[in-house]
C-alpha positions in Angstrom: -113.9 -7.7 -84.4 -110.9 -6.5 -86.8 -110.0 -3.8 -88.0 -109.5 -2.2 -91.4 -106.5 -2.0 -92.7 -105.7 1.9 -93.5 -104.0 2.1 -96.7 -101.4 4.7 -97.3 -101.4 6.3 -100.5 -98.2 5.6 -102.1 -96.2 8.5 -104.5 -97.1 6.4 -108.0 -101.0 6.0 -107.0 -101.0 10.2 -106.1 -98.9 10.7 -109.1 -100.8 8.6 -111.7 -104.2 10.3 -110.4 -102.7 13.5 -110.5 -101.5 12.8 -114.2 -105.2 11.4 -115.0 -106.7 14.4 -113.6 -105.3 16.4 -115.7 -105.3 15.2 -119.1 -109.0 14.9 -118.7 -109.2 18.3 -117.8 -106.5 20.4 -119.6 -108.7 21.0 -122.2 -110.9 23.1 -120.1 -108.6 24.8 -118.4 -106.5 26.8 -121.2 -104.5 25.7 -124.3 -100.9 26.5 -124.5 -99.4 29.2 -126.8 -98.8 28.3 -130.3 -96.8 31.2 -130.8 -93.3 29.6 -132.5 -91.2 32.4 -132.1 -92.4 32.4 -128.2 -91.4 28.8 -127.7 -88.4 29.2 -129.6 -87.4 32.2 -126.8 -88.4 30.5 -123.8 -87.0 27.3 -124.6 -83.6 28.3 -125.6 -83.5 30.5 -122.5 -84.0 27.1 -120.2 -81.5 25.3 -121.8 -79.2 28.2 -122.1 -79.7 28.5 -117.6 -79.5 24.3 -117.4 -75.9 24.1 -119.6 -75.0 27.3 -117.6 -75.4 25.5 -114.5 -73.7 22.4 -115.4 -70.6 24.2 -116.3 -70.5 26.3 -113.5 -71.0 23.2 -110.7 -68.9 21.0 -113.5 -71.2 17.8 -113.6 -69.9 14.8 -113.8 -71.0 12.0 -116.3 -72.2 9.7 -113.4 -74.1 12.8 -111.8 -75.8 13.2 -115.2 -76.8 9.6 -115.3 -78.2 9.8 -111.9 -80.1 13.2 -113.4 -81.5 10.7 -117.1 -82.1 7.9 -115.3 -84.1 10.2 -112.1 -85.7 12.1 -114.7 -87.6 8.6 -116.6 -88.8 7.7 -113.2 -90.7 10.6 -112.3 -92.6 9.9 -115.4 -93.0 6.2 -115.0 -94.1 7.2 -111.7 -97.1 9.9 -112.7 -94.9 12.3 -111.0 -94.6 15.3 -113.2 -97.8 16.9 -112.1 -96.3 16.8 -108.2 -93.0 18.3 -108.8 -94.1 20.4 -111.3 -96.8 22.3 -109.0 -94.5 22.4 -105.8 -91.5 23.1 -106.9 -92.7 25.3 -110.2 -96.1 26.5 -110.2 -95.7 29.2 -107.2 -93.5 31.4 -109.7 -96.2 30.7 -112.7 -98.6 32.2 -110.1 -96.8 35.1 -109.3 -96.0 36.2 -112.9 -99.6 35.3 -114.0 -101.4 37.0 -110.9 -98.7 40.3 -110.7 -101.5 42.7 -111.7 -104.3 42.0 -109.5 -106.1 44.0 -107.2 -108.3 41.8 -105.7 -107.6 38.9 -103.0 -104.0 37.5 -103.4 -104.2 33.8 -105.6 -101.6 31.3 -104.8 -101.1 27.7 -106.7 -103.7 25.3 -107.5 -101.8 22.0 -106.8 -101.7 18.6 -107.9 -104.6 17.8 -106.0 -107.9 19.7 -107.9 -111.1 17.1 -109.3 -113.6 19.2 -111.2 -117.5 18.2 -111.3 -118.3 18.3 -107.2 -121.1 17.9 -106.0 -123.3 21.0 -106.2 -124.1 22.7 -102.7 -126.1 25.8 -101.3 -124.2 29.0 -99.8 -125.2 27.3 -96.5 -124.0 23.9 -96.6 -121.6 20.7 -94.9 -119.2 19.3 -97.3 -119.8 16.0 -98.0 -118.0 13.8 -95.2 -117.7 10.4 -93.4 -119.8 10.0 -90.6 -117.0 9.5 -88.2 -115.0 12.2 -89.7 -112.0 13.3 -87.5 -110.8 16.7 -87.2 -112.0 20.0 -85.6 -115.2 21.3 -87.1 -114.7 24.2 -89.1 -117.0 27.0 -91.0 -115.6 28.9 -93.3 -117.5 32.0 -94.0 -117.2 34.9 -96.2 -118.6 36.9 -99.5 -117.8 37.5 -102.8 -117.4 41.0 -104.0 -115.8 42.7 -107.0 -113.1 45.0 -106.7 -115.6 47.8 -106.4 -117.0 46.6 -103.6 -120.3 45.0 -105.3 -121.5 41.5 -104.2 -121.3 38.7 -106.6 -124.5 37.0 -105.8 -124.4 33.1 -107.5 -120.9 33.5 -107.4 -119.0 29.9 -107.2 -116.3 28.3 -104.5 -115.5 25.1 -105.5 -113.7 24.0 -102.6 -111.3 21.4 -101.8 -109.1 19.8 -98.7 -107.0 17.4 -97.3 -108.7 15.2 -94.3 -107.1 15.0 -90.7 -105.2 12.6 -91.8 -103.1 15.2 -94.2 -104.8 12.7 -97.4 -107.3 14.0 -100.4 -110.5 12.0 -101.4 -109.7 10.9 -105.5 -105.8 10.7 -104.9 -105.9 8.2 -101.5 -107.6 4.5 -101.0 -110.0 4.3 -98.2 -111.8 7.9 -98.8 -115.3 8.0 -100.3 -114.9 10.0 -103.8 -115.4 13.5 -103.1 -115.2 13.6 -99.4 -114.6 17.0 -98.2 -115.0 18.6 -102.4 -117.8 20.8 -103.2 -119.1 23.8 -105.4 -120.9 26.3 -103.3 -122.6 28.8 -105.3 -122.8 32.3 -103.3 -126.6 33.7 -102.2 -127.5 36.6 -103.6 -125.3 38.5 -101.7 -122.3 36.7 -102.6 -122.5 35.6 -99.1 -121.3 31.5 -98.2 -121.1 29.3 -95.2 -119.3 26.4 -95.3 -118.6 23.5 -92.9 -116.0 21.1 -92.8 -113.4 20.2 -91.1 -110.1 22.0 -89.9 -107.1 19.9 -92.0 -103.8 18.9 -91.1 -100.6 19.7 -92.6 -98.9 16.6 -94.3 -96.2 15.8 -96.2 -96.3 15.4 -100.4 -96.0 11.8 -100.8 -92.0 11.2 -100.1 -91.3 7.3 -101.7 -91.3 7.9 -105.1 -88.9 10.0 -107.4 -89.4 13.6 -105.8 -89.3 11.7 -102.2 -85.9 10.9 -103.5 -84.9 14.4 -104.9 -86.1 15.8 -101.1 -83.8 13.3 -99.1 -81.4 13.8 -101.8 -81.1 17.3 -101.1 -81.8 17.5 -97.6 -85.1 19.0 -97.4 -88.2 18.4 -95.8 -91.7 17.7 -97.7 -93.9 19.3 -95.4 -96.8 21.3 -96.7 -98.8 24.0 -94.1 -102.6 22.8 -93.2 -104.5 24.6 -95.7 -108.3 24.7 -97.7 -108.0 25.2 -101.3 -110.7 27.3 -102.7 -111.4 28.4 -106.7 -113.5 31.3 -106.8 -115.0 32.1 -110.0 -118.3 34.7 -111.4 -118.9 35.4 -114.9 -117.4 38.7 -115.9 -114.4 38.1 -113.3 -111.6 36.4 -113.3 -111.3 33.1 -112.3 -109.4 33.3 -108.5 -107.4 30.3 -107.4 -106.2 30.6 -103.5 -105.4 28.4 -100.4 -106.2 29.8 -96.9 -103.2 28.7 -94.0 -103.7 28.8 -90.7 -102.1 31.7 -88.1 -99.5 29.5 -85.8 -99.6 26.8 -88.2 -96.5 24.6 -88.9 -94.3 24.7 -91.7 -96.0 28.4 -92.6 -92.3 30.2 -92.8 -91.2 27.0 -94.7 -93.7 25.3 -97.3 -91.9 23.0 -99.8 -94.5 24.4 -102.2 -93.4 28.3 -102.0 -97.1 28.7 -102.0 -98.1 30.9 -98.7 -98.7 34.4 -98.1 -99.3 36.7 -95.3 -103.1 37.7 -97.2 -104.0 34.1 -96.9 -104.3 33.6 -92.7 -106.9 32.8 -91.5 -106.9 33.4 -87.7 -110.3 31.1 -86.2 -112.4 31.9 -83.3 -114.9 29.7 -81.4 -118.2 30.5 -82.5 -121.4 30.2 -80.2 -122.2 26.9 -80.4 -118.1 26.1 -79.6 -117.3 25.3 -84.1 -114.4 27.5 -85.1 -115.2 29.9 -86.9 -113.2 31.2 -90.0 -114.5 34.5 -92.1 -112.2 35.2 -95.4 -114.0 37.8 -98.2 -113.0 36.8 -101.7 -112.6 40.1 -104.0 -112.5 39.5 -107.4 -111.1 41.4 -110.8 -113.0 41.7 -113.7 -111.6 39.8 -117.0 -109.2 42.1 -119.0 
């Protein structure tokens, strides 16, 4: 019997998929500011700090040429979503959510895909019949900051598989695998069966990987579950849930971990790991 080959996702392939997803959905996720004064101020500040770094570190022309070449390759490979979401987004998230009173948010990352299967409050995410990984149930409740249960709230959830790969961004994984949009019950409760995902390295065979190797960094992200929780009249919460004792929690390449987002799964009555986490939403401003 011949075993079908497993195709490892490449940086170019993942980057292209992330770029396509961003272009398709950016109009649905809010428009950028068009305030000319704000753009002028921010652009001058960023450029000024780049100029300052060049002077401070005495950048040479060969180094400048290498930077230019690298920037071109990042664009050609479609890796800008990967680079920005790994190295920049965590600061944007901190600024945007600094006044949030409810649950902690963190980065969305480059692997979100909208329009996934709509599922009831108690459900199993779409997965392969032979899906690897330890079964895991994530349950909890969606509430407002005043404690009001938010019945009918949606929990858009996505996670990597036991090999650290996301559907839609890696070959050989069925579309929609380990993704779903769950509607909580009348009391805002949900119970989602999936697997415990694996840690993974961000793609290293492209331009972002070249930067990581040249700087002597590691490329690992700790195991995590992505969620985007929403309810009418409340601010959408985008966050990630991690696992106590997991590798790379203290040195996440994306700098997205927070103590408040750590799960502590325990075996349930049937031996399946269960982790409870409640999401608390802020009212719209």
